[in-house]
Biotite code that builds the C-alpha atoms (Angstrom):
import biotite.structure as struc

atoms = struc.array([
    struc.Atom([10.120, 31.522, -17.071], chain_id="A", res_id=1, res_name="MET", atom_name="CA", element="C"),
    struc.Atom([9.852, 29.074, -14.126], chain_id="A", res_id=2, res_name="PRO", atom_name="CA", element="C"),
    struc.Atom([12.818, 26.841, -13.358], chain_id="A", res_id=3, res_name="VAL", atom_name="CA", element="C"),
    struc.Atom([12.047, 23.152, -12.881], chain_id="A", res_id=4, res_name="LEU", atom_name="CA", element="C"),
    struc.Atom([13.258, 21.689, -9.562], chain_id="A", res_id=5, res_name="SER", atom_name="CA", element="C"),
    struc.Atom([12.383, 19.312, -6.768], chain_id="A", res_id=6, res_name="PHE", atom_name="CA", element="C"),
    struc.Atom([11.243, 20.830, -3.482], chain_id="A", res_id=7, res_name="ALA", atom_name="CA", element="C"),
    struc.Atom([13.964, 20.131, -0.890], chain_id="A", res_id=8, res_name="PRO", atom_name="CA", element="C"),
    struc.Atom([14.562, 16.407, -0.366], chain_id="A", res_id=9, res_name="LEU", atom_name="CA", element="C"),
    struc.Atom([17.127, 14.658, 1.837], chain_id="A", res_id=10, res_name="PRO", atom_name="CA", element="C"),
    struc.Atom([20.219, 13.074, 0.329], chain_id="A", res_id=11, res_name="SER", atom_name="CA", element="C"),
    struc.Atom([19.803, 10.162, 2.805], chain_id="A", res_id=12, res_name="GLU", atom_name="CA", element="C"),
    struc.Atom([16.808, 8.721, 4.613], chain_id="A", res_id=13, res_name="CYS", atom_name="CA", element="C"),
    struc.Atom([15.705, 5.465, 6.168], chain_id="A", res_id=14, res_name="PHE", atom_name="CA", element="C"),
    struc.Atom([14.192, 2.823, 3.906], chain_id="A", res_id=15, res_name="PHE", atom_name="CA", element="C"),
    struc.Atom([10.804, 2.988, 5.637], chain_id="A", res_id=16, res_name="ASP", atom_name="CA", element="C"),
    struc.Atom([10.594, 6.797, 5.570], chain_id="A", res_id=17, res_name="GLU", atom_name="CA", element="C"),
    struc.Atom([7.973, 8.358, 3.301], chain_id="A", res_id=18, res_name="ASP", atom_name="CA", element="C"),
    struc.Atom([9.235, 11.232, 1.206], chain_id="A", res_id=19, res_name="LEU", atom_name="CA", element="C"),
    struc.Atom([7.208, 14.271, 0.189], chain_id="A", res_id=20, res_name="HIS", atom_name="CA", element="C"),
    struc.Atom([8.049, 14.630, -3.492], chain_id="A", res_id=21, res_name="ILE", atom_name="CA", element="C"),
    struc.Atom([7.036, 17.902, -5.112], chain_id="A", res_id=22, res_name="VAL", atom_name="CA", element="C"),
    struc.Atom([8.124, 19.093, -8.557], chain_id="A", res_id=23, res_name="VAL", atom_name="CA", element="C"),
    struc.Atom([8.254, 22.895, -8.702], chain_id="A", res_id=24, res_name="GLN", atom_name="CA", element="C"),
    struc.Atom([8.537, 25.350, -11.570], chain_id="A", res_id=25, res_name="GLY", atom_name="CA", element="C"),
    struc.Atom([5.879, 23.918, -13.877], chain_id="A", res_id=26, res_name="VAL", atom_name="CA", element="C"),
    struc.Atom([3.035, 25.680, -15.633], chain_id="A", res_id=27, res_name="CYS", atom_name="CA", element="C"),
    struc.Atom([-0.594, 24.604, -15.706], chain_id="A", res_id=28, res_name="ALA", atom_name="CA", element="C"),
    struc.Atom([-1.296, 22.213, -18.558], chain_id="A", res_id=29, res_name="GLY", atom_name="CA", element="C"),
    struc.Atom([2.251, 20.907, -18.914], chain_id="A", res_id=30, res_name="GLN", atom_name="CA", element="C"),
    struc.Atom([3.034, 17.201, -18.947], chain_id="A", res_id=31, res_name="GLN", atom_name="CA", element="C"),
    struc.Atom([5.488, 16.369, -16.162], chain_id="A", res_id=32, res_name="VAL", atom_name="CA", element="C"),
    struc.Atom([7.363, 13.057, -16.364], chain_id="A", res_id=33, res_name="ARG", atom_name="CA", element="C"),
    struc.Atom([8.899, 11.874, -13.096], chain_id="A", res_id=34, res_name="VAL", atom_name="CA", element="C"),
    struc.Atom([11.120, 8.784, -13.069], chain_id="A", res_id=35, res_name="GLN", atom_name="CA", element="C"),
    struc.Atom([12.954, 6.823, -10.382], chain_id="A", res_id=36, res_name="ALA", atom_name="CA", element="C"),
    struc.Atom([15.924, 4.584, -11.151], chain_id="A", res_id=37, res_name="ALA", atom_name="CA", element="C"),
    struc.Atom([18.490, 2.551, -9.260], chain_id="A", res_id=38, res_name="SER", atom_name="CA", element="C"),
    struc.Atom([21.025, -0.145, -10.012], chain_id="A", res_id=39, res_name="ALA", atom_name="CA", element="C"),
    struc.Atom([19.605, -3.650, -9.981], chain_id="A", res_id=40, res_name="GLY", atom_name="CA", element="C"),
    struc.Atom([21.048, -7.137, -10.103], chain_id="A", res_id=41, res_name="ALA", atom_name="CA", element="C"),
    struc.Atom([22.570, -8.838, -13.140], chain_id="A", res_id=42, res_name="ASN", atom_name="CA", element="C"),
    struc.Atom([23.067, -5.679, -15.188], chain_id="A", res_id=43, res_name="GLY", atom_name="CA", element="C"),
    struc.Atom([19.486, -4.530, -14.768], chain_id="A", res_id=44, res_name="ASN", atom_name="CA", element="C"),
    struc.Atom([18.163, -1.132, -13.764], chain_id="A", res_id=45, res_name="VAL", atom_name="CA", element="C"),
    struc.Atom([15.124, -0.780, -11.516], chain_id="A", res_id=46, res_name="LEU", atom_name="CA", element="C"),
    struc.Atom([12.967, 1.855, -13.197], chain_id="A", res_id=47, res_name="LEU", atom_name="CA", element="C"),
    struc.Atom([9.572, 3.452, -12.688], chain_id="A", res_id=48, res_name="SER", atom_name="CA", element="C"),
    struc.Atom([7.885, 6.473, -14.165], chain_id="A", res_id=49, res_name="GLU", atom_name="CA", element="C"),
    struc.Atom([4.735, 8.537, -13.906], chain_id="A", res_id=50, res_name="ALA", atom_name="CA", element="C"),
    struc.Atom([3.360, 11.276, -16.117], chain_id="A", res_id=51, res_name="VAL", atom_name="CA", element="C"),
    struc.Atom([1.308, 14.003, -14.474], chain_id="A", res_id=52, res_name="PHE", atom_name="CA", element="C"),
    struc.Atom([-0.912, 16.641, -16.054], chain_id="A", res_id=53, res_name="ALA", atom_name="CA", element="C"),
    struc.Atom([0.025, 19.797, -14.189], chain_id="A", res_id=54, res_name="SER", atom_name="CA", element="C"),
    struc.Atom([-2.835, 21.970, -12.924], chain_id="A", res_id=55, res_name="THR", atom_name="CA", element="C"),
    struc.Atom([-0.691, 24.675, -11.325], chain_id="A", res_id=56, res_name="GLY", atom_name="CA", element="C"),
    struc.Atom([2.921, 25.588, -10.637], chain_id="A", res_id=57, res_name="ASP", atom_name="CA", element="C"),
    struc.Atom([3.736, 22.353, -8.752], chain_id="A", res_id=58, res_name="THR", atom_name="CA", element="C"),
    struc.Atom([3.069, 18.619, -8.955], chain_id="A", res_id=59, res_name="VAL", atom_name="CA", element="C"),
    struc.Atom([2.720, 17.144, -5.468], chain_id="A", res_id=60, res_name="ASP", atom_name="CA", element="C"),
    struc.Atom([2.842, 13.339, -5.486], chain_id="A", res_id=61, res_name="LEU", atom_name="CA", element="C"),
    struc.Atom([0.845, 13.269, -2.214], chain_id="A", res_id=62, res_name="ARG", atom_name="CA", element="C"),
    struc.Atom([-2.033, 14.944, -4.011], chain_id="A", res_id=63, res_name="GLN", atom_name="CA", element="C"),
    struc.Atom([-1.798, 13.988, -7.697], chain_id="A", res_id=64, res_name="CYS", atom_name="CA", element="C"),
    struc.Atom([-2.422, 10.695, -9.434], chain_id="A", res_id=65, res_name="ALA", atom_name="CA", element="C"),
    struc.Atom([-0.424, 10.048, -12.595], chain_id="A", res_id=66, res_name="PRO", atom_name="CA", element="C"),
    struc.Atom([-2.242, 10.148, -15.934], chain_id="A", res_id=67, res_name="ALA", atom_name="CA", element="C"),
    struc.Atom([-0.057, 7.172, -16.924], chain_id="A", res_id=68, res_name="GLN", atom_name="CA", element="C"),
    struc.Atom([2.918, 5.277, -15.597], chain_id="A", res_id=69, res_name="GLY", atom_name="CA", element="C"),
    struc.Atom([4.123, 2.451, -13.372], chain_id="A", res_id=70, res_name="SER", atom_name="CA", element="C"),
    struc.Atom([1.393, 2.878, -10.755], chain_id="A", res_id=71, res_name="TYR", atom_name="CA", element="C"),
    struc.Atom([-2.120, 4.276, -10.439], chain_id="A", res_id=72, res_name="THR", atom_name="CA", element="C"),
    struc.Atom([-3.795, 6.450, -7.838], chain_id="A", res_id=73, res_name="GLY", atom_name="CA", element="C"),
    struc.Atom([-2.354, 9.005, -5.461], chain_id="A", res_id=74, res_name="VAL", atom_name="CA", element="C"),
    struc.Atom([0.727, 7.508, -3.800], chain_id="A", res_id=75, res_name="ASP", atom_name="CA", element="C"),
    struc.Atom([3.668, 9.648, -2.697], chain_id="A", res_id=76, res_name="ASP", atom_name="CA", element="C"),
    struc.Atom([5.961, 6.598, -2.701], chain_id="A", res_id=77, res_name="MET", atom_name="CA", element="C"),
    struc.Atom([4.565, 4.988, -5.863], chain_id="A", res_id=78, res_name="GLY", atom_name="CA", element="C"),
    struc.Atom([7.743, 5.650, -7.821], chain_id="A", res_id=79, res_name="LEU", atom_name="CA", element="C"),
    struc.Atom([9.756, 3.713, -5.241], chain_id="A", res_id=80, res_name="PHE", atom_name="CA", element="C"),
    struc.Atom([7.712, 0.519, -4.908], chain_id="A", res_id=81, res_name="TRP", atom_name="CA", element="C"),
    struc.Atom([6.712, 0.312, -8.594], chain_id="A", res_id=82, res_name="SER", atom_name="CA", element="C"),
    struc.Atom([10.270, 0.099, -9.951], chain_id="A", res_id=83, res_name="ARG", atom_name="CA", element="C"),
    struc.Atom([10.757, -2.976, -12.129], chain_id="A", res_id=84, res_name="THR", atom_name="CA", element="C"),
    struc.Atom([13.949, -4.528, -13.502], chain_id="A", res_id=85, res_name="PRO", atom_name="CA", element="C"),
    struc.Atom([14.862, -3.696, -17.082], chain_id="A", res_id=86, res_name="ARG", atom_name="CA", element="C"),
    struc.Atom([18.038, -4.472, -19.035], chain_id="A", res_id=87, res_name="PRO", atom_name="CA", element="C"),
    struc.Atom([20.412, -1.536, -18.653], chain_id="A", res_id=88, res_name="GLU", atom_name="CA", element="C"),
    struc.Atom([20.883, -1.141, -22.400], chain_id="A", res_id=89, res_name="GLU", atom_name="CA", element="C"),
    struc.Atom([17.117, -0.662, -22.903], chain_id="A", res_id=90, res_name="SER", atom_name="CA", element="C"),
    struc.Atom([16.780, 2.106, -20.303], chain_id="A", res_id=91, res_name="VAL", atom_name="CA", element="C"),
    struc.Atom([16.685, 5.729, -21.387], chain_id="A", res_id=92, res_name="SER", atom_name="CA", element="C"),
    struc.Atom([17.382, 7.802, -18.288], chain_id="A", res_id=93, res_name="PHE", atom_name="CA", element="C"),
    struc.Atom([18.484, 11.446, -18.556], chain_id="A", res_id=94, res_name="PRO", atom_name="CA", element="C"),
    struc.Atom([21.282, 11.262, -15.935], chain_id="A", res_id=95, res_name="VAL", atom_name="CA", element="C"),
    struc.Atom([23.791, 8.584, -14.866], chain_id="A", res_id=96, res_name="PRO", atom_name="CA", element="C"),
    struc.Atom([22.437, 5.940, -12.477], chain_id="A", res_id=97, res_name="ILE", atom_name="CA", element="C"),
    struc.Atom([24.513, 5.382, -9.333], chain_id="A", res_id=98, res_name="ASP", atom_name="CA", element="C"),
    struc.Atom([26.109, 1.928, -9.078], chain_id="A", res_id=99, res_name="ALA", atom_name="CA", element="C"),
    struc.Atom([25.004, 1.665, -5.412], chain_id="A", res_id=100, res_name="ASP", atom_name="CA", element="C"),
    struc.Atom([21.624, -0.144, -5.441], chain_id="A", res_id=101, res_name="PRO", atom_name="CA", element="C"),
    struc.Atom([20.570, 1.777, -2.318], chain_id="A", res_id=102, res_name="MET", atom_name="CA", element="C"),
    struc.Atom([20.758, 5.094, -4.200], chain_id="A", res_id=103, res_name="VAL", atom_name="CA", element="C"),
    struc.Atom([17.558, 5.961, -6.028], chain_id="A", res_id=104, res_name="ILE", atom_name="CA", element="C"),
    struc.Atom([17.722, 8.834, -8.482], chain_id="A", res_id=105, res_name="THR", atom_name="CA", element="C"),
    struc.Atom([14.596, 10.867, -9.134], chain_id="A", res_id=106, res_name="LEU", atom_name="CA", element="C"),
    struc.Atom([14.385, 12.701, -12.424], chain_id="A", res_id=107, res_name="CYS", atom_name="CA", element="C"),
    struc.Atom([11.723, 15.193, -13.571], chain_id="A", res_id=108, res_name="ALA", atom_name="CA", element="C"),
    struc.Atom([11.191, 16.625, -17.007], chain_id="A", res_id=109, res_name="GLN", atom_name="CA", element="C"),
    struc.Atom([8.541, 18.940, -18.456], chain_id="A", res_id=110, res_name="VAL", atom_name="CA", element="C"),
    struc.Atom([7.524, 18.235, -22.022], chain_id="A", res_id=111, res_name="ASP", atom_name="CA", element="C"),
    struc.Atom([10.851, 17.890, -23.882], chain_id="A", res_id=112, res_name="ASP", atom_name="CA", element="C"),
    struc.Atom([12.778, 20.334, -21.695], chain_id="A", res_id=113, res_name="GLY", atom_name="CA", element="C"),
    struc.Atom([15.929, 19.668, -19.681], chain_id="A", res_id=114, res_name="PRO", atom_name="CA", element="C"),
    struc.Atom([15.700, 17.147, -16.848], chain_id="A", res_id=115, res_name="ALA", atom_name="CA", element="C"),
    struc.Atom([16.427, 17.826, -13.188], chain_id="A", res_id=116, res_name="VAL", atom_name="CA", element="C"),
    struc.Atom([17.473, 15.078, -10.801], chain_id="A", res_id=117, res_name="SER", atom_name="CA", element="C"),
    struc.Atom([17.995, 14.304, -7.144], chain_id="A", res_id=118, res_name="HIS", atom_name="CA", element="C"),
    struc.Atom([19.700, 11.198, -5.680], chain_id="A", res_id=119, res_name="ALA", atom_name="CA", element="C"),
    struc.Atom([18.589, 9.736, -2.347], chain_id="A", res_id=120, res_name="ILE", atom_name="CA", element="C"),
    struc.Atom([20.492, 7.007, -0.501], chain_id="A", res_id=121, res_name="ARG", atom_name="CA", element="C"),
    struc.Atom([18.083, 4.757, 1.396], chain_id="A", res_id=122, res_name="ARG", atom_name="CA", element="C"),
    struc.Atom([19.452, 3.372, 4.691], chain_id="A", res_id=123, res_name="LEU", atom_name="CA", element="C"),
    struc.Atom([18.377, 0.315, 6.663], chain_id="A", res_id=124, res_name="TYR", atom_name="CA", element="C"),
    struc.Atom([20.215, 1.495, 9.781], chain_id="A", res_id=125, res_name="PHE", atom_name="CA", element="C"),
    struc.Atom([22.595, 4.240, 10.869], chain_id="A", res_id=126, res_name="ASP", atom_name="CA", element="C"),
    struc.Atom([25.726, 4.556, 13.001], chain_id="A", res_id=127, res_name="ASP", atom_name="CA", element="C"),
    struc.Atom([23.675, 4.001, 16.181], chain_id="A", res_id=128, res_name="LYS", atom_name="CA", element="C"),
    struc.Atom([23.490, 0.331, 15.182], chain_id="A", res_id=129, res_name="VAL", atom_name="CA", element="C"),
    struc.Atom([26.422, -2.079, 15.029], chain_id="A", res_id=130, res_name="LEU", atom_name="CA", element="C"),
    struc.Atom([26.310, -5.017, 12.606], chain_id="A", res_id=131, res_name="ARG", atom_name="CA", element="C"),
    struc.Atom([28.349, -8.169, 13.055], chain_id="A", res_id=132, res_name="ARG", atom_name="CA", element="C"),
    struc.Atom([28.461, -11.086, 10.627], chain_id="A", res_id=133, res_name="LYS", atom_name="CA", element="C"),
    struc.Atom([28.625, -14.533, 12.209], chain_id="A", res_id=134, res_name="LEU", atom_name="CA", element="C"),
    struc.Atom([30.044, -17.527, 10.341], chain_id="A", res_id=135, res_name="ARG", atom_name="CA", element="C"),
    struc.Atom([30.643, -20.560, 12.552], chain_id="A", res_id=136, res_name="ASP", atom_name="CA", element="C"),
    struc.Atom([30.241, -24.295, 11.833], chain_id="A", res_id=137, res_name="GLU", atom_name="CA", element="C"),
    struc.Atom([27.470, -23.797, 9.251], chain_id="A", res_id=138, res_name="GLY", atom_name="CA", element="C"),
    struc.Atom([25.815, -20.928, 11.101], chain_id="A", res_id=139, res_name="LEU", atom_name="CA", element="C"),
    struc.Atom([25.375, -17.888, 8.906], chain_id="A", res_id=140, res_name="VAL", atom_name="CA", element="C"),
    struc.Atom([23.887, -14.865, 10.668], chain_id="A", res_id=141, res_name="ALA", atom_name="CA", element="C"),
    struc.Atom([23.999, -11.141, 11.197], chain_id="A", res_id=142, res_name="GLN", atom_name="CA", element="C"),
    struc.Atom([23.653, -9.537, 14.605], chain_id="A", res_id=143, res_name="VAL", atom_name="CA", element="C"),
    struc.Atom([22.411, -5.973, 14.873], chain_id="A", res_id=144, res_name="PHE", atom_name="CA", element="C"),
    struc.Atom([22.837, -4.287, 18.230], chain_id="A", res_id=145, res_name="GLU", atom_name="CA", element="C"),
    struc.Atom([22.740, -0.761, 19.639], chain_id="A", res_id=146, res_name="PRO", atom_name="CA", element="C"),
    struc.Atom([26.109, 1.002, 19.642], chain_id="A", res_id=147, res_name="ALA", atom_name="CA", element="C"),
    struc.Atom([25.328, 2.534, 23.053], chain_id="A", res_id=148, res_name="ALA", atom_name="CA", element="C"),
    struc.Atom([25.570, 0.309, 26.138], chain_id="A", res_id=149, res_name="PRO", atom_name="CA", element="C"),
    struc.Atom([22.354, -0.623, 27.891], chain_id="A", res_id=150, res_name="GLY", atom_name="CA", element="C"),
    struc.Atom([19.639, -3.229, 28.228], chain_id="A", res_id=151, res_name="ILE", atom_name="CA", element="C"),
    struc.Atom([17.479, -3.564, 25.126], chain_id="A", res_id=152, res_name="TYR", atom_name="CA", element="C"),
    struc.Atom([14.808, -5.987, 23.920], chain_id="A", res_id=153, res_name="PRO", atom_name="CA", element="C"),
    struc.Atom([15.871, -8.524, 21.315], chain_id="A", res_id=154, res_name="ALA", atom_name="CA", element="C"),
    struc.Atom([14.199, -9.845, 18.192], chain_id="A", res_id=155, res_name="LEU", atom_name="CA", element="C"),
    struc.Atom([15.278, -13.089, 16.535], chain_id="A", res_id=156, res_name="LEU", atom_name="CA", element="C"),
    struc.Atom([14.341, -13.486, 12.864], chain_id="A", res_id=157, res_name="VAL", atom_name="CA", element="C"),
    struc.Atom([14.737, -16.873, 11.179], chain_id="A", res_id=158, res_name="LEU", atom_name="CA", element="C"),
    struc.Atom([14.490, -16.821, 7.405], chain_id="A", res_id=159, res_name="GLY", atom_name="CA", element="C"),
    struc.Atom([12.534, -19.566, 5.696], chain_id="A", res_id=160, res_name="GLY", atom_name="CA", element="C"),
    struc.Atom([13.084, -21.260, 2.389], chain_id="A", res_id=161, res_name="SER", atom_name="CA", element="C"),
    struc.Atom([10.473, -19.052, 0.728], chain_id="A", res_id=162, res_name="GLY", atom_name="CA", element="C"),
    struc.Atom([9.087, -15.653, 1.544], chain_id="A", res_id=163, res_name="ILE", atom_name="CA", element="C"),
    struc.Atom([8.039, -16.708, 5.027], chain_id="A", res_id=164, res_name="ALA", atom_name="CA", element="C"),
    struc.Atom([10.129, -15.885, 8.073], chain_id="A", res_id=165, res_name="SER", atom_name="CA", element="C"),
    struc.Atom([9.655, -16.600, 11.732], chain_id="A", res_id=166, res_name="SER", atom_name="CA", element="C"),
    struc.Atom([10.422, -14.154, 14.502], chain_id="A", res_id=167, res_name="TRP", atom_name="CA", element="C"),
    struc.Atom([10.526, -14.284, 18.265], chain_id="A", res_id=168, res_name="LEU", atom_name="CA", element="C"),
    struc.Atom([10.794, -11.494, 20.839], chain_id="A", res_id=169, res_name="TRP", atom_name="CA", element="C"),
    struc.Atom([13.372, -12.411, 23.471], chain_id="A", res_id=170, res_name="LEU", atom_name="CA", element="C"),
])
């Protein structure tokens, strides 16, 4: 009997990194439900799901479109961008959801069998970048700079009152 699992995935990766999500240990014809969940704001959970009709012993999200779910079409990162906020008490998720909103937990389940999960912490930057918060006479800012000494280009981003931002290379 095959054992359900995710093909190896990192426990941390950068926010803009695509992940190759493959569910292993399935049999042709089985329904495979894959969910992604993370902590959201105000007691909500960000949740997405996709149900795949297995045609072999794996479900590869780079090659398979879900039969139903939060997104349509073949999209290896569909579970990440299609998460929507739901009240925590209304969410049925097979494993505990990490309180850190940057940790997304993937969960796969075949038919009504046991679920398998894998948590991935998404990073905006690593220890090669230093972050300083500036608060001075009404100025509120964050400065990100390389940890290693040297001469680097600079980018200034000014947030707007809506979704628009302005930026300037210095």
